[in-house]
BAFI-3210 file (N, C-alpha, C; in Angstrom, 3 decimals, decimal comma, padded with zeros to 6 digits):
// residues 235
n [1|2|3|4|5|6|7|8|9|10|11|12|13|14|15|16|17|18|19|20|21|22|23|24|25|26|27|28|29|30|31|32|33|34|35|36|37|38|39|40|41|42|43|44|45|46|47|48|49|50|51|52|53|54|55|56|57|58|59|60|61|62|63|64|65|66|67|68|69|70|71|72|73|74|75|76|77|78|79|80|81|82|83|84|85|86|87|88|89|90|91|92|93|94|95|96|97|98|99|100|101|102|103|104|105|106|107|108|109|110|111|112|113|114|115|116|117|118|119|120|121|122|123|124|125|126|127|128|129|130|131|132|133|134|135|136|137|138|139|140|141|142|143|144|145|146|147|148|149|150|151|152|153|154|155|156|157|158|159|160|161|162|163|164|165|166|167|168|169|170|171|172|173|174|175|176|177|178|179|180|181|182|183|184|185|186|187|188|189|190|191|192|193|194|195|196|197|198|199|200|201|202|203|204|205|206|207|208|209|210|211|212|213|214|215|216|217|218|219|220|221|222|223|224|225|226|227|228|229|230|231|232|233|234|235]
n.u [095,413|095,127|095,309|092,599|091,778|090,870|088,486|087,395|084,189|082,305|079,805|076,861|076,614|075,360|075,208|074,789|074,000|075,447|074,192|076,221|077,235|075,118|074,655|076,931|076,623|074,325|075,440|077,423|075,827|074,176|076,043|076,927|074,567|074,168|076,099|075,225|072,669|073,436|074,316|072,088|070,776|072,392|071,994|073,216|074,884|075,303|078,141|079,261|080,217|078,644|076,301|075,552|075,706|077,384|079,487|082,642|084,018|086,166|085,386|085,198|083,332|081,948|080,767|079,174|078,771|076,817|077,208|078,694|079,482|079,924|082,777|082,839|080,257|079,905|081,548|080,776|078,286|079,022|080,118|081,559|082,119|085,107|087,635|089,649|091,457|092,042|091,703|092,809|091,979|092,837|092,336|093,623|095,002|092,774|090,633|087,887|088,353|088,341|087,134|088,213|086,969|088,056|086,700|087,140|089,447|087,974|085,954|084,616|083,789|083,072|083,408|082,719|084,973|084,991|082,676|080,931|081,224|078,620|079,642|081,357|079,675|078,217|080,111|079,697|077,238|078,032|079,482|077,340|074,966|073,082|070,571|069,608|067,020|066,970|068,896|067,707|065,542|066,360|067,379|069,055|071,249|071,994|075,471|078,884|081,850|085,443|086,657|085,742|082,975|079,620|077,184|074,258|071,593|069,627|066,977|068,206|070,914|073,176|073,533|076,210|077,691|079,937|081,420|082,756|082,087|079,338|078,767|076,648|074,438|074,981|075,360|072,696|071,398|072,594|071,890|073,634|075,799|076,888|079,516|080,741|080,890|082,564|084,883|085,516|085,931|088,289|090,051|090,127|091,079|093,409|094,923|095,072|096,731|099,139|099,441|098,640|099,245|099,473|098,194|097,299|097,189|097,036|096,724|097,163|095,019|095,694|094,477|093,716|093,078|090,691|089,150|088,853|090,546|093,050|092,980|093,300|095,874|097,223|096,662|097,949|100,617|100,370|099,623|097,825|095,812|095,020|093,877|091,962|090,114|089,332|088,011|085,819|084,534|085,366|086,190]
n.v [120,284|119,972|116,593|115,429|114,648|112,224|112,919|113,524|113,734|112,850|113,897|114,624|117,110|120,280|122,021|124,795|126,302|128,955|131,725|131,980|129,414|127,914|129,029|128,139|125,319|125,303|126,266|124,494|122,138|122,835|123,017|120,196|119,038|119,765|118,227|115,714|115,379|115,130|112,431|110,943|108,540|106,777|106,511|108,415|109,528|112,078|112,266|112,240|115,251|116,960|115,678|115,274|117,771|119,351|121,240|122,773|125,619|124,568|121,991|119,111|118,072|114,992|112,739|109,787|106,691|104,119|101,425|099,184|100,472|101,059|102,798|104,398|105,080|106,543|108,819|109,685|110,710|112,870|114,638|117,321|118,552|119,738|117,698|117,630|115,444|111,954|109,117|105,849|104,212|102,631|101,720|099,789|096,418|095,070|096,608|098,134|098,689|101,725|104,141|107,481|110,441|113,524|116,548|119,236|121,017|120,580|118,778|115,455|112,654|109,308|105,911|102,302|100,032|097,434|094,763|095,902|094,633|094,034|095,184|096,962|098,607|099,708|101,309|103,782|104,699|104,875|107,486|109,054|109,531|110,917|111,030|112,293|113,291|113,718|115,847|117,829|118,391|119,283|117,345|116,086|113,733|111,331|110,637|109,781|111,639|112,215|112,398|110,663|111,332|111,154|112,803|114,265|115,470|118,380|120,966|123,212|123,021|120,584|117,774|116,397|113,343|111,188|108,379|106,063|103,813|104,045|102,235|100,269|101,974|103,921|102,115|101,504|103,998|104,612|102,545|100,361|097,553|096,347|095,536|096,815|099,448|098,909|097,986|100,530|102,154|100,916|101,191|104,032|104,966|103,620|104,739|107,374|107,271|106,152|107,501|108,314|105,649|105,642|105,136|102,314|101,998|104,571|105,682|107,501|107,739|107,649|110,154|109,079|106,555|103,731|103,431|100,841|099,521|100,433|099,478|096,765|096,629|097,293|095,204|093,189|093,388|093,280|091,177|091,207|093,112|091,432|089,335|090,597|091,459|089,109|087,749|089,368|088,760|089,702|092,438]
n.w [099,363|103,005|104,676|106,153|109,561|111,627|114,052|117,450|118,710|120,692|122,068|120,416|117,983|116,798|113,854|112,179|109,336|107,523|105,477|103,344|103,320|102,471|099,875|098,561|098,558|096,941|094,491|094,067|093,516|091,562|089,420|089,348|088,604|085,902|084,586|085,422|084,214|081,618|081,744|082,633|081,685|082,783|085,457|087,262|090,366|092,856|095,146|098,564|100,247|098,882|098,598|101,216|102,403|103,744|102,715|101,699|100,464|098,912|098,418|096,765|093,738|093,425|091,002|090,554|088,736|089,352|088,330|086,043|082,971|079,432|078,613|076,444|075,828|078,001|077,600|075,262|075,921|077,300|075,449|073,991|076,389|077,818|078,919|081,821|082,606|082,310|084,023|085,337|088,356|091,408|094,619|096,528|095,895|096,394|095,872|094,035|090,522|089,030|086,678|086,067|084,948|084,884|085,100|085,611|088,125|090,411|089,672|089,112|087,281|088,044|087,447|087,497|086,182|086,297|087,242|090,266|093,830|096,147|098,571|097,694|096,497|098,604|099,881|098,708|099,722|102,241|102,313|101,548|098,981|096,271|093,764|090,563|090,721|093,496|093,585|092,288|093,892|096,231|098,176|100,914|102,352|104,942|105,829|106,112|106,891|106,086|108,307|110,080|111,175|111,511|109,397|109,743|108,072|108,602|108,721|109,301|109,129|109,928|112,180|113,960|114,650|116,454|114,859|115,853|118,385|117,878|115,896|114,997|115,076|113,241|110,787|110,480|110,110|107,647|106,015|105,449|105,971|109,139|109,014|106,920|107,990|110,356|108,904|107,663|109,725|110,835|108,858|108,399|111,027|111,239|109,087|109,885|112,071|111,114|108,502|105,177|102,923|100,242|096,710|094,992|092,143|089,795|086,935|084,104|081,223|077,825|075,407|072,945|073,577|074,739|077,977|078,585|076,890|077,927|080,459|079,839|078,971|081,236|082,823|081,682|082,558|085,276|087,754|089,994|088,949|086,910|088,326|089,758|087,650|086,745|088,868|088,902|086,758|084,277|081,926]
ca.u [094,488|095,779|094,377|091,581|092,057|089,695|088,337|086,386|083,175|081,756|078,458|076,448|076,822|074,472|075,873|073,748|074,645|075,397|073,457|077,251|077,436|073,761|074,958|078,172|076,065|073,456|076,464|078,071|074,882|073,853|077,304|076,840|073,182|074,369|076,833|074,397|071,605|074,113|074,405|070,861|070,488|073,246|071,670|074,237|074,589|076,460|078,625|079,984|079,649|077,567|075,030|075,211|075,324|078,582|080,333|083,159|084,443|087,183|084,747|085,066|082,103|082,018|079,560|079,470|077,750|077,021|077,448|079,640|078,978|081,083|083,309|082,496|078,903|079,782|082,215|079,776|077,242|079,746|080,655|081,491|082,749|086,463|088,193|090,983|092,050|091,308|092,473|092,334|092,320|092,528|093,058|094,512|094,817|091,635|089,440|087,346|088,970|087,312|087,579|087,990|086,991|088,300|086,123|087,969|090,139|087,028|084,722|085,112|082,831|083,805|082,557|083,418|085,493|084,571|081,415|081,323|080,545|077,801|080,301|081,995|078,479|077,802|081,034|079,187|076,261|078,724|079,899|076,295|074,850|071,982|070,453|069,265|065,715|067,349|069,627|066,547|064,538|067,224|067,391|070,425|071,253|073,199|076,685|080,089|082,927|086,668|086,979|084,766|081,878|078,222|076,575|072,831|071,097|068,639|066,512|069,072|072,276|073,315|073,959|077,300|077,936|081,124|080,985|083,286|081,134|077,935|078,740|075,324|073,479|075,450|074,828|071,174|071,139|073,044|071,415|074,717|076,262|077,884|080,842|081,331|081,282|083,690|085,907|085,862|086,446|089,473|090,914|090,479|091,796|094,742|095,509|095,183|097,872|100,479|099,581|098,198|100,248|099,472|097,291|097,695|096,770|096,637|097,479|096,572|094,673|095,963|093,155|093,434|092,808|089,625|089,584|088,931|091,764|094,032|092,988|093,787|097,329|097,583|096,480|098,956|101,839|100,036|098,777|096,801|094,913|094,163|093,082|090,715|089,274|088,954|087,045|084,590|083,534|085,909|086,067]
ca.v [120,372|118,998|115,552|115,534|113,650|111,693|113,737|112,947|114,663|112,382|114,116|115,145|118,718|120,953|122,901|125,761|126,940|130,529|131,973|131,774|128,077|127,486|129,440|127,334|124,164|125,595|126,537|123,015|121,245|123,251|122,459|118,893|118,691|119,987|117,130|114,504|115,480|114,478|111,069|110,653|107,200|105,747|106,705|109,079|110,113|112,953|111,540|112,995|116,390|117,684|114,926|115,528|119,166|119,860|121,626|124,130|126,523|123,892|120,766|118,398|117,520|113,733|112,291|108,512|105,919|102,999|100,167|099,096|101,058|101,313|104,238|105,025|105,762|107,780|109,896|110,265|111,561|114,178|115,155|118,853|119,195|119,477|116,806|117,872|114,293|110,696|108,131|104,616|104,373|101,518|102,096|098,821|095,449|094,416|097,451|098,350|099,422|102,797|105,142|108,867|111,543|114,795|117,619|120,256|120,569|119,940|117,982|114,244|111,658|108,139|104,900|101,079|099,521|096,025|094,759|096,072|093,843|094,664|095,796|098,217|099,718|100,153|102,487|105,173|105,004|105,353|108,823|109,852|109,665|111,475|110,893|113,449|113,745|114,259|117,215|118,824|118,488|119,633|116,151|115,831|112,339|111,227|110,178|109,961|112,256|111,625|112,548|109,440|111,917|110,879|113,884|114,065|116,832|119,074|122,197|124,514|122,559|119,229|117,198|115,679|112,327|110,400|107,034|105,232|103,606|104,080|101,470|099,857|103,035|104,487|101,252|101,698|105,338|104,743|101,363|099,525|096,455|096,688|094,997|097,923|100,380|098,571|098,099|101,955|102,569|100,363|101,755|105,402|105,244|103,344|105,978|108,540|106,948|105,821|108,386|107,635|104,949|105,751|104,466|101,101|102,309|105,790|105,817|108,394|107,119|108,675|110,709|108,200|105,014|103,888|102,991|099,201|098,963|100,838|098,508|095,528|096,669|097,318|093,784|092,363|093,502|093,194|090,040|091,773|093,568|090,207|088,566|091,415|091,454|087,608|087,624|090,440|088,445|090,200|093,787]
ca.w [100,643|104,154|104,948|107,117|110,591|112,589|115,334|118,590|118,954|121,707|122,138|119,141|117,600|115,856|113,033|111,798|108,073|107,203|104,154|102,451|103,023|101,594|098,521|098,219|098,345|095,596|093,323|093,479|093,030|090,045|088,624|089,274|087,837|084,649|084,243|085,660|083,159|080,451|082,097|083,198|081,252|083,663|086,916|088,026|091,804|093,250|096,208|099,402|100,941|098,120|098,766|102,689|102,506|104,632|101,911|101,984|099,127|098,075|098,318|095,326|093,082|092,833|090,388|090,361|088,072|090,309|087,931|085,047|081,804|078,450|078,713|075,108|075,942|079,022|077,052|074,251|076,599|077,694|074,279|073,843|077,769|077,781|080,097|082,468|082,700|082,219|084,758|085,985|089,767|092,047|096,007|096,872|095,028|096,522|095,695|092,898|089,617|088,526|085,770|086,403|083,916|085,496|084,135|086,066|089,175|091,408|089,374|088,435|087,116|088,509|087,046|087,611|085,069|086,384|088,064|091,686|094,629|097,116|099,634|097,038|096,188|099,890|100,054|098,342|100,690|103,562|102,239|101,058|097,563|095,882|092,246|089,862|091,358|094,778|093,489|091,848|094,939|097,300|099,216|101,486|102,900|105,903|105,229|106,978|106,243|106,383|109,909|110,816|111,738|110,789|109,124|109,578|107,655|109,180|108,059|109,468|108,713|110,073|113,461|113,869|115,815|116,239|114,471|116,844|119,492|117,479|114,596|114,692|114,709|111,838|109,874|110,385|109,416|106,284|105,234|105,133|106,797|110,202|108,778|106,137|109,131|111,231|108,058|107,318|110,981|110,996|107,910|108,590|112,230|111,107|108,133|110,855|113,079|110,317|107,454|104,041|102,391|098,875|096,117|094,262|090,728|089,390|085,724|082,971|080,124|076,674|074,894|071,852|073,986|075,698|079,309|078,572|076,278|078,833|081,615|079,416|078,823|082,484|083,283|080,909|083,227|086,726|088,178|090,830|088,211|086,222|089,345|090,234|086,587|086,589|090,032|088,791|085,579|083,002|081,698]
c.u [095,107|094,850|093,784|091,881|090,814|089,636|087,277|085,416|082,543|080,216|078,093|076,444|076,038|075,299|074,889|074,468|074,440|074,637|074,796|077,354|076,237|074,144|076,068|077,426|075,171|074,410|076,875|076,914|074,368|074,800|077,069|075,627|073,550|075,028|075,897|073,238|072,112|074,098|073,249|070,456|071,340|073,124|072,806|073,841|075,650|076,783|079,303|079,393|078,517|076,278|074,600|074,915|076,474|079,577|081,146|083,558|085,311|086,570|084,762|083,549|082,184|080,836|080,016|078,296|078,059|077,206|078,392|079,008|080,143|081,424|082,961|081,226|078,972|080,506|081,311|078,746|077,764|080,437|080,541|081,938|084,023|086,932|089,649|091,874|091,374|092,200|091,962|092,959|091,877|092,983|093,827|094,238|093,468|090,312|089,053|088,162|087,917|087,994|087,394|088,114|086,931|087,908|086,812|088,659|089,142|085,771|085,292|083,900|083,678|082,610|083,305|083,803|085,312|083,329|081,637|080,489|079,480|078,508|080,869|080,804|078,222|078,661|080,371|077,989|076,837|078,908|078,515|076,010|073,462|071,758|070,036|068,012|066,006|067,985|068,481|065,638|065,010|067,363|068,897|070,277|072,347|074,527|077,857|081,369|084,290|087,309|086,135|083,664|080,654|077,537|075,164|072,136|069,864|068,211|067,529|070,533|072,473|073,608|075,061|077,409|079,212|080,633|081,482|082,456|079,691|077,838|077,419|074,359|073,865|075,279|073,382|070,837|071,523|072,442|072,681|075,080|076,939|079,319|081,475|081,660|082,578|085,084|086,436|086,500|088,121|090,509|091,257|091,224|093,278|095,463|095,797|096,394|099,215|100,606|099,103|099,514|100,249|098,331|097,842|097,976|096,358|097,158|096,483|096,323|094,819|094,547|092,721|092,946|091,598|090,077|089,814|090,269|093,165|094,204|093,567|095,135|098,040|097,756|097,506|100,259|101,564|099,193|097,648|095,549|094,133|093,408|091,802|089,538|088,590|087,672|085,663|083,857|084,349|085,529|084,828]
c.v [119,552|117,953|115,691|114,417|113,333|112,429|113,035|113,866|114,124|112,453|114,661|116,619|119,163|121,947|123,657|126,515|128,295|130,623|131,695|130,286|127,400|127,793|128,562|126,036|124,182|125,612|124,981|122,126|121,634|122,835|120,887|118,460|118,815|118,742|115,746|114,312|114,855|113,087|110,247|109,053|106,186|105,871|107,293|109,615|111,213|112,257|112,572|114,203|117,231|117,110|115,216|116,917|120,223|120,362|122,697|124,549|125,444|122,347|120,224|118,049|116,223|113,291|110,733|107,693|104,632|101,553|100,217|099,485|101,074|102,651|104,994|105,826|106,846|109,131|110,458|111,065|113,039|114,936|116,721|119,428|118,760|118,707|117,323|116,651|113,120|109,707|106,726|104,489|103,098|101,806|101,254|097,538|094,635|095,308|097,585|099,014|100,426|103,571|106,437|109,801|112,825|115,918|118,820|119,889|120,234|118,998|116,541|113,319|110,197|106,911|103,394|100,456|097,838|095,888|094,868|095,088|094,707|095,524|097,218|099,156|100,476|101,408|103,656|105,412|105,280|106,701|109,614|109,950|110,089|111,437|112,123|113,981|114,221|115,654|118,079|119,218|119,020|118,698|116,109|114,596|112,334|110,572|110,435|110,520|111,580|111,696|111,511|110,325|111,687|112,442|113,695|115,315|117,241|120,288|123,305|124,170|121,038|118,889|116,258|114,542|111,644|108,922|105,919|105,097|103,545|103,366|101,080|100,963|103,861|103,611|101,411|102,918|105,269|103,608|100,596|098,592|097,181|096,463|096,061|099,102|100,219|098,531|099,534|102,405|102,246|100,941|103,169|105,794|104,670|104,413|107,057|108,549|106,720|106,669|107,463|106,866|104,884|104,906|103,398|101,410|103,777|106,188|106,640|107,572|108,229|108,952|109,755|106,834|105,035|103,278|101,439|098,816|099,295|099,873|097,126|095,288|096,717|095,949|092,956|092,399|093,249|092,038|090,407|092,199|092,385|089,553|089,254|091,368|089,980|087,255|088,487|089,714|088,832|091,893|093,944]
c.w [101,736|104,459|106,186|108,212|111,163|113,830|116,312|118,890|120,310|121,799|120,722|119,130|116,818|115,149|112,257|110,361|107,829|105,785|103,060|102,241|102,154|100,092|097,831|097,690|097,043|094,602|093,018|093,097|091,731|089,036|088,494|088,334|086,312|083,982|084,335|084,618|081,907|080,422|082,536|082,781|082,130|085,100|087,803|089,544|092,170|094,794|097,334|100,064|100,358|098,214|100,273|103,005|103,087|103,881|102,244|100,487|098,232|098,010|096,906|095,055|092,708|092,245|090,032|089,568|088,726|089,765|086,394|083,615|080,669|078,624|077,528|075,298|076,891|078,387|075,930|074,829|077,196|076,598|074,324|075,297|077,764|079,028|080,411|082,329|082,498|082,860|085,125|087,233|090,574|093,540|096,526|095,980|095,163|096,403|094,295|091,730|088,804|087,458|086,299|085,263|084,949|084,754|084,488|087,163|090,416|091,163|088,677|088,388|087,212|088,019|087,160|086,155|085,083|087,306|089,578|092,403|095,435|098,069|098,994|096,750|097,501|100,277|099,718|099,164|101,936|103,449|101,925|099,595|097,169|094,355|091,911|090,633|092,769|094,704|093,095|092,874|096,296|098,489|099,534|102,290|103,861|105,202|106,252|106,254|106,643|107,588|110,703|111,725|110,882|110,774|108,916|109,372|108,349|108,285|108,146|109,215|108,836|111,579|113,006|115,013|115,289|115,796|115,331|118,038|119,227|116,207|114,346|114,379|113,451|110,714|109,619|109,752|108,052|105,391|104,726|106,254|107,867|109,845|107,733|107,184|109,907|110,236|107,853|108,675|111,281|110,127|108,024|109,969|111,972|110,002|109,089|111,696|112,216|108,998|106,354|103,384|100,852|098,113|095,248|092,928|090,497|088,143|084,742|081,730|078,733|075,970|073,806|072,215|074,812|077,042|079,283|078,095|077,201|079,904|081,164|079,311|080,364|083,070|082,862|081,699|084,684|087,123|089,068|090,096|087,481|087,091|089,601|088,949|086,590|087,664|089,620|087,452|084,422|083,001|080,940]
res [x|x|x|x|x|x|x|x|x|x|x|x|x|x|x|x|x|x|x|x|x|x|x|x|x|x|x|x|x|x|x|x|x|x|x|x|x|x|x|x|x|x|x|x|x|x|x|x|x|x|x|x|x|x|x|x|x|x|x|x|x|x|x|x|x|x|x|x|x|x|x|x|x|x|x|x|x|x|x|x|x|x|x|x|x|x|x|x|x|x|x|x|x|x|x|x|x|x|x|x|x|x|x|x|x|x|x|x|x|x|x|x|x|x|x|x|x|x|x|x|x|x|x|x|x|x|x|x|x|x|x|x|x|x|x|x|x|x|x|x|x|x|x|x|x|x|x|x|x|x|x|x|x|x|x|x|x|x|x|x|x|x|x|x|x|x|x|x|x|x|x|x|x|x|x|x|x|x|x|x|x|x|x|x|x|x|x|x|x|x|x|x|x|x|x|x|x|x|x|x|x|x|x|x|x|x|x|x|x|x|x|x|x|x|x|x|x|x|x|x|x|x|x|x|x|x|x|x|x|x|x|x|x|x|x]
***
């Protein structure tokens, strides 16, 4: 799928959803809910466009667990569901180390392998996140998409507003710090001008190995990973 570029809206714009778009949203949320119910004890949330509502047919279903949990317990809760892939991912040497369980090509369960900082948790609120109760009650929440557009849900669809120039308003709407908004604006506009520079860590975990054991092996060879683990208080 082509990388989405940052766009300039300037004035706010209303988007009214078609019956087809509502059907796509309902289908993706029903699929997410089946997995979230398996993980209910870990407070799972659906993240991104499925939480905001601005989905497309090819939108991913991202389910996140917002705090550190034993990967064994997560996988035990998902027993019987075939996995497409298991990976350890880290965007840069300064970002959160996460486990990814890819259920299929569009559905991923993500969980931190180390204790997340407040800023790292805020990142999910930036994109929009909804818990099980919210999915069951058709709750949609504000969030920012990859084009740096604030999505504000309405009964008919959503309102779009450009983030740049509205940083304080966006921070208030999302309940995040102004520093996070400024950081994301800087990162996404820079990425738009120079292109994506790659991901620091994206390593498959063998099916016979736990995520924690795989991370220890990676840390043995990578000082940046060891530093991040040490700063977080350990695996």
